N, C-alpha and C positions, 0 to 999 in steps of 0.2 A: 503495499500500499503505501504510494506517494505522502512524502512528509505532512504538504499542503492538506491533504485529504483526510489525514490521518486528526488533523486539528480543527477538523474545518466543522463548526457551529450547528445546530439543528436550529437555531432562531438567528433573528439579527438583532445584534445589536442596540444599532438604534432605534428599530421598531422598541426591543423590550425601554429602555431609557422615554421614547414616549407614553408608553402605559405610565412609569411609573411615575414623572412626573408629574400629569393630571393627575395622579393620586395627590402628590404634594401638593399642588397646587389650588387644589377641592376642599382642601382639606387641613382646618389649623392640626397645631403641634401638642401634643399634652404626653403625659408619660406614660409606658408602656406597662400595662400588666402582664403580673409573674408568679405563678404557683397556685395555693388552695387555702381554703378553712384547715385554720392547725391549730387544735386546742378541742373541740369537739368533736371534730373527726376522728376517728380510730387509720382512718388509711395516708396515708403520704405521700404525693409526689413528685420527681424531676427529673428535667428533660436532657439530651446532651448539652440543645440550647432554645430558642425560643424566636429564632427566623429559619423560617425556609420557606422553598417553591416547591412547586406542584413536581408528585411524582417523586421528591424525596422519599425518605425511611426517615418519621422520629424513633430514637432510639428514647428509650425511658423507662426505669424504675420504680415499680408500686412498694410501698413499706408499712405493714399493720403496726400502727404504735400500740395496740392495745396489750397484746403480746407480755409487754413493757412493764404492764400495768396487772399483769398478773391474773388477767381478766382474759376471758373465751373467745379465739380468733375466729375468726372467720378458714373461709377454707377456698371460696370461689373470688373471683374478682371481678367484675363488667367492668370496662374499658371503653370509652367512644368519646369521636371527637363529633359537638356543637358549635357550629358558628355561631355568629353573633345575629342572624336570622333567627336564634332561637329551633336549626333547625338541627336532627340528626346524619349525618352522613357517611360514621364509620364505626364498625366498633369492634373488640374482640373480645373473648374470655379465655381465664387462664387459672390455674390450681398454683394457691401460696405453695413455697418452699421457704422454710426456715423463714419464716416472715415476710420474706419478699420476692417480687419477682422484676426480672427482667425483660423486655419486650421489647419488638419492632412495629410499627405501623408505619406500610406504607401509604402518604399522600394522594389521594386519587388524580388525579389527572384533570378533570374535568372542572375543579375548584373555582371560585371567586375569590379576588383576593380579602381580606377583610380578617378581625381578629377571631379568634376559635378555643373557644376551649379542649383541651383534654381531660378527662373525665374520668375517677374512679371509685367506683364503690360495690358495694353489697347487695345483695335480695331484701336483706333487710331496711336499709338504709334510703334504697329505690323505694319501699313502697307507705313506710312509715319518718324516716328525717330524708326527705330531700335536702333539706338546710344543709345538713352534714358532710353531702356526696365532697368529697375532695375534687376539687379544679384548680387547670394550672391553664395560663392562658398564653395563645403562642402565636405570633402573621407568621401569614400564609401569603406569597406574592404566587400567582399563575400569570406568567410572562404572555402569555399571549391570548388574555381576556381583559378588556380595555371594562368593565362595567365591576362593580364593586361588591359585595355581598351585601345587601339592605340590613337595615338594624331592626330590632326587636325593642321599641320603649317600651313598655307594657308586660309585665310580667311579677308573680310572687314575691321572686327574690331579687336584693338587687347587689350586686357587685361593687365592693367599694374597697379603695387599695388601704392595707392596712404594713402597719411599721414592727414587726413582732419578727423578727429579724436581727441575728449576735453578727457583724462582719471580724472573723478572726476564727479562733480555737484550732487552730493548724497553721504551718507555714512550709512553703518548700525550700529545698537545696540543691546545690550542685545545677543549677539554671545561668545559662550566658543570656546576655544580650540580643546575641545574633546568631543567627542558624543559617545555613545556605542551605538550597535542598534539597530533597534526599537524606535529610541528617539524624543518625540515629541519637535519639537522646534520648540518656539517663539520668533519673533525678531522683530526692528522697522524700518522704514527705512525713515530716510529725505534727501529731498531734498533740495538742496544747492542753486541750478541752477535754478533763477528765471524764466528763458529765457526757461525752459522745456517745451515742447507739450506734456502736459498730456498724451488724447490719444497714444499716439505715444511709452511710455512706456511698457515694460515687463519686468518681472524676471523669472530667471531661475534656480533652485540647477542644477550639474551636477558634474561627475567627472573632477580634473580640467584640466586632459589632452584631454579635448577633446569638451574645449573649445580656438578658439584664434583669434585675431581681426587683420581684414588689412581692406581696403577701397580698391576696385578695378572700376577702371574709364577706358571709354574703348575708344581708341584712332581711329577717326576714317582715315582707309588706302586709300579710295578708294574717298571720297569728292563726290559720283555721285554714290547714293542711288537711286535704282529704285522705284518710287513713284506709287504706284498704284492707281486705287480709286474702285477697286473690294469689298473696305469691305466701311464699314459706322459707326458712333458713333452710340454706342447704347444709346438708353431710357433708361425705364422701363422692356425691355424682350430683351433676347436674340435673333440675327439675324443669322436665317441661308439663304448664298447666293449661286447662282450658275451662270450657265450656257448654256442657249437652243445651243447644237449643231447640227451644220447638214452632217451626216457621210453619203449622196447620192457622188455619183462622181462629179455630176455637182453643187452641194455646189449654188444652184439658190434658196434653198426655202426661204422665206420671215420668220423669227425668232421673228418678233418684234409681238407684244399682244397676245400670247400665256398663256392661262393660266395656270397656274401650280398650282397643287392640296400636300397638307401634310398634310400624315393622323401620328399622333402618335400611335402606338399600344400601345394598354389599355388603349388609355384615350379618347377614342369615341368621340373624335376632331377632327375638320377640320379645314384648313389653305389653302390660297390661294394668287397668288400674279399672277402678268402682266408682261411680258417680255419687255424692252426694247426694241430699237432700234436694236440692237445688241444682244439680246436673253439671257440681263443677268436678273435676278431676286432676290430678296428677301422675306423676310415674317421675321412677329415676334413671336416670340414660346412665352411659357406658362414658367411661372419659376416654374416648376418642378423640384423632386430633383432624381440622380443616374440617371440610362443609362436604354434607350428605343429605341426602334425600330423605325424610321419615313421612310415611304415609299412615297418617291415623286414621280407624275406622271401626264402625258400631260392631257390636256382635251379630246383630242380625240388621238383614236391610227394612230401614223405613223413611219414604223419600220426603215424612215432614221433619224428620231429624237434620239437623245440622251442627256440628263440629268448630266452636272457635276456636284458635291458641291466642294464651293471654301475649303480650312481645313482653320478649326479653331481655330487651334495654330497653333507657327512660327516651323513647323517643322522638318526645319532643317536649323540649327546658323550657320549663316557666321561670324565663330570667329573662330582668330588664337591665341592656345593655346602654350604657350611659358616656359609654367613650367614643369617638370616633377612630376610623384605621388610618394613619396616620406613617408615614417612614421622615424620617431624617435621612439629611444628603446623604452622610456615611452609610444608613441604612439601602438607601435607593443603590449607590453604588457597589454594597457590597452582594443584594438582592441580584445585581444583574451577575457578579460573579459569580456567585451561585449557581445560577441558572446555566452557564456559560461551562461551566464543571459539571452538572447532572447531565449535560446534552454530552460530554466526554464521558461522560458515566453508562448511558444509555446506551452509546455506538458501541462501547467495548463489551456491553456487560454481557457474561455467560447466559445460555438457556439455564432454568433452573427446574431440577424437577417435583412435579408436583407432588404434593403428599398424597398418596392412595394407601388403600386400603390393599393386604394382600389378596392375593387373584383364590388363591388355594385355603380360603375359610370353612372348617368344617361348620353345616350347620348346627341350630340350638337341638338338634335332637341328634347329631352322629348319624349312624347311618341308617339308612331304614332296614327293613323287615325284606319289603318285597319293589322290584321296581321293573315299572311295564315300556319297555323300550319303542317308541313307537312305528319307528323304522322292522322293527321284529316280524311284522303285523303288515295282513293285509291292507290296501288303504280303504278303512270306512267314510263311513257318508258323513259323523261326526263323533264328539270324544264318547256321546250319552253310549255309543255302540261297544266301545271296547269295555262298560261295565255288563253292557246289556246279553250279547253276544258272545263275547269269549268268558273262560272256563275265569273263574279269578274271588277274592275273597271279602271285594267292595259291592256291598250291593247299591243299586241304585232307583228308588220306587216313587210314586205320586200317591200326597197324600194332600188330597184337600185340592189337589188344581197344582201341590207347587211339590217339585223333585228335592228328593231327602237323600241323605248315603247314610251307609250305616257299613262300619266295617264287622269281621267276623277274625277273632284272632287267631293265634295257633293250634288250640285247644279247641277251632271250629265252633264256640261260644263268639255269639254276638252281643255288641262291646252297646250300652244301655245309653251312654250318652253319645250328642254329635262328635263327628271327629270335626277336628281343625283343617280349613282347606284355607290352599296358598295356591300365589301364580307368583315365580319367579320367590321366592321366600319371605313376600310380603301375606299379610293375613288379608281375605275376600268372604265379605259376607254376599255374594249373587249367585247365589250356582247355576242359577240360568244363565246368567249372562258367561259365567266359567266355560258350561258346555258346547256355546256357542261360536266357543275358539275352533279356528279351522286346526283342525290336524296335524297339517300341513308343517303348523306355524311349531309344536309341540315336540320336544326331545324326548324326552322322559316323563313318569309319572311318578313320584317317591310313594310310597307306604308304609305309614307306622303302624303294626298290626296290635297296640297294647294302650292300656289307658297313657295318659300322660297328662305328668301333671307340673305344670311351666309358675311358677310366684301360687299364686292362690287358685291358679286358673285349672279346669280339669277337663280335659278333651278324651273322648272314645276316637284316639287314636290321629294321624294326622296326614293327610292327601295334599301334594306341594306336586302344579303342575309347574313344567321346568319347560323353557321355551328353547329355542333353535337359538335366538340373537338375547335374549335377554330383556326380550321388550312386552313383554307380559304375553305376547301370542295375540294379538286384538284383545283383551278384555278390555270391557269400558267399567271403568270406573262410578258408582252408582253417586247423589248425592249426599248420603251418609259417610260417603269418604272426603278427604284430603289430603293430599301431599304439602311438603313444605320443605324448603331449602334450609336446615337448621347448620349455622355456626357451632361447631363441636369449641374443642380447646383450641386455644395457638399456643404453640409449643416455645419453653424459656428458653431464652433465648443466651447462651455463651461467649463469656467474653473472648475476644480474637482480636492478637495483635495484628495490624496490615504489615507484608514488605511487601516496598513496590516493587512488579515486575520490571526485569531493562528492555524488555518489548514493548508494553503500553505506557502511557500516559496517566501519572497520578495524580487526578481528580478531586479528591478527597476535600468533603467539606469541612465534613468531624474528622479528625487527626488521629481522635485515642477516645474512646469510652470505657468505662470501668466500672464498677458494681460490686464485684466480690474482691473484694478487699480484704487483705489477711497480714496487719499488721504482725511485726515482732518486736514486741513492747510498744512503744507511742509511733513506731518507722514502717513504712511500707518502700519500696523499691519501685518505684515506676519506670518504664524503657517503651517510645513509642518511634514513628519516623515521623521526620514531616513529608511536606507533598511536594508538589511542582506549583503553586498558588504561590504568590511572596503577599508578606504582607504582616498583620500585627495579629498575633496570637494570645489565648489564655489555657490559660490552666484553671479549670475551675473545681474547687472540690465543692462538695454540697452534703446537707447532712442532719440531724436534728440531735438534739438532745433530749436528757431524759423529764426535761422541765414542759419538751413542747414545741421549745425556740428553735427555729431555723437555725443551722449553719451553711457560714457563706465565707471562704477563698478565694480568693484568684489572681496569678499572678503572669506575667504579660512576658513576653520576649518576637525577636523580627526574624522571619524568614526572608531572606533577601535571592 
């Protein structure tokens, strides 16, 4: 690749300057927001910096402060990105490890420039204590879009800047004033505040103008929040919850005691829950990673029933933003540099292997007792004929005009309970729709010929229709079923030291980010490389002490 092409920008510098100057000319200068409510809240957030461009990743950590008070801590934390318009834009879930999390969130490319809140909360905070949700303010610039994000000026919570911060608590040694590009810097961090909570510490090395330090506090403007009992405190598994509704005109259906099945696409597992007196349900999910489709269905088909799922994130923040989005002259220049570096990074980015479930996953029922392989038989007109015209242990009958199946066990005794019917490992409740599937689209039928207990649900065996293309074989889901794309857990990010490559440009905007600090005595040894971008950089140390006061220390150096 030619040298001029290697460093080609994906955006016009002059175009970006016009966009950023537009921001500067149309809004007055104010102090930037940064950090979160600290004191009442049990969670504490730090980020590598607080000025980003779209497409970058935010490196951040969440620390659970309650463990240092001897209180029972939470297991799962929900983190989301809320705009100054009060709208939810992205969310991730993670499981705490030893009080803290180290995570990354990719900023969506389509966001408009504006102030954003990175928030962290538990289910209990979301439903009962929204005013103590941990919040951390960042600025995001979209160099390709002139329009700014609108501001929500009404809400139940008003954000204010507080000064609950202590400058100091640490100092750095062996830092020179200037360094060349791609230099290895080795230094020592000395902790001088004996009250610092070590698991809360983080260190970042970032462009000087990309970091500022403030604390946000939330004033309750309403004082009467609507506390909901729709959410439960999660233990060792994520909870999915919702409600079964009656959409009939009479609204006379009994919604209690109804079983809801949950099938996670690709996991070959099934969970279930029983509705309470008003139709509410919930179930614990396994700790898996990435996004998966979940299919929910009622035990019996009923066209008047509809399943509604509770949102897992606080998708609309009732927050009053009273700060305009502005950038100083130095921030304008830095935003241009961040965007140019991000363009280089994206040009040289290696393809990322998506997290997927293992292809060879055993179904929850393990090995079936019997398998009907469709291609082993002559073509029959429909699936029902494979049960009525071939010898087998599944009897298909019609009672009151409705098809039903019953399985005979190895002792040739008919099982009393109805079997669990599945298509591609997903529970279904419309047997007639199953039998209407084209046999040519079905690979095999797996049968479990004995009573099966899954949680508190009992079945008279299992019948699973496996399609050729893993596409449900043409099965049509009724209204009493629903599918959602559910975001499970995000993987914990390990600290890594980037070593510049000799054949690629080094355009890192964050030179160093470390959260797993292990002092020897009161000393931590740090090492990192400078990049190809000259400028003034800050080594930023953040943490919190036993009194809930944020600790901040920084030291600057120059890359030439």
